[in-house]
N, C-alpha and C positions, 0 to 999 in steps of 0.2 A: 244270461240273456233273458231268461224267464222272469227274473226279479225286475228287470227294466220294464217289461211289459206290465207286470203287476203294479209297479210304481206309476207308470204312465196312465194306467186305468184309474188309479186313485187320484192322480192330479186332474185327469179329465172329469171324473165325477165331481170333485170339489169345484172345478171351474164352471161346470154346467150348473151346479147348485147355486153358485154365486153370480151366474149370468156373465161369465167372462168368455172372451173369444179364445178358441183353442188353435194350436198350430195346425198346419195342413195335415200332418200325420202324427201318430203317437210317438214315432221314433224321433220327431223333431223336438218333443218335450224333454228328451233326455240329453244331458250334456255330452257332446262328442269329445274325442280326444283333444281337439283344438280349443274347446271352451274351458274357461276357468270356473272354479267353484263360486267365484264372485258373481258370474252371470247367472248361475243356478240360484244363488241367494237372492239376486235381484228379482227373478221370476217369482220366488216364494214371497218376497216382500210385496210384490204386485197383488198377489192373492189376498194378503193381509190388508192391503189398502182397500180392496173391494168390500171387505167386511166393515171397515171403518166408514165407508161411504154411506152405509145404512146404520145410523145409530141415533136414537132419540131417547132422551131421559124424560120420563113423565112423573108428575107429582100429584098426590091426592088433593092438595090444597093450593090455593093461589100463593104467589110469592115463593114458589119452589119449596114448600113446606110439607112436613109429615112424610107419610109413606111414599116410596119412590121405587121405580124399576127402570130398566133399560130394554128397549126393543131394537133388534137388528134385522128384523124381517117383517113382511106384511102380516098384520093381525086381522083376520077377517071377521072374528067374533070375540070380542074381549070378555063376554060373559063366561067363557070357558077358562079365563085366566084370572078372574077376580078383579078386573079393572073396568068392567062395563059401567058407564055412567058415573065414574068417580074421578076422572082426570080434570084438574083445574089449572095446571101450568105445565110447561114443557120447555126443554132445551134441545134443539137439533144439533147434536154434536158431530154429525156426519156432513158429507158434502152433497148428498142427494136431497131433493125436496121431499118433505113428509107431509101427508095430508091426513087430517083427522075428520072422520065422518060420524054422523049421528046414527046411521043405520049400518047393518051388517054388510059385508062385502063391498064397501065403498059406495054406499047409497045414502041419500038424505042430505041434510045440511052439512056443510064442510068449510074448512079453511086450511090453508097450507103455510108451512114455514120453510123457507129456503135454507140451504145448508148454512149452518152457523147462527141462524136466527133463534131467538128465545121469545116466549110469550109468558108473561108473569101472571096473567089472569085470563082464562078462556072466556070469561064473562064479557070481556072487551070485544070478543068476536061472536058473541051470542051463543057460545057453546059450553058454558060452564056445566060440568057434570052431565054431559050428554054424549060423550064419545063412545062409540060402539065398535068402530074399526079404524085401523091405521094402515095407510099404504105409502110406500116409497115409489118415487119415479125419478 
């Protein structure tokens, strides 16, 4: 029984981190005798889908060239990650809209890419090599 509560706490922590809705009680997160392992696997796959909802691949140069990385969470200040004012193209591989800002914490000039959209040259949006923060919504 104690292991179930520990596992439920872990699931709850992961869900809160990812912004997922939790069941009404921690015991609801555990499979009952009547539930199959397929249902539990389905819930785990749902958490994985939340991660994939936030996924943007950014590139140093236009045309998806040179150095690249992938972000799966809001980045409030890219100067801490070595990507400040260097992003020139991006692919939104997730389903959530991603917005690129010229200032820290989502301030300044900005433009957005809907889920699945790509931008080959941020200069087309007036933002070549000026991105300082990235936010998902």
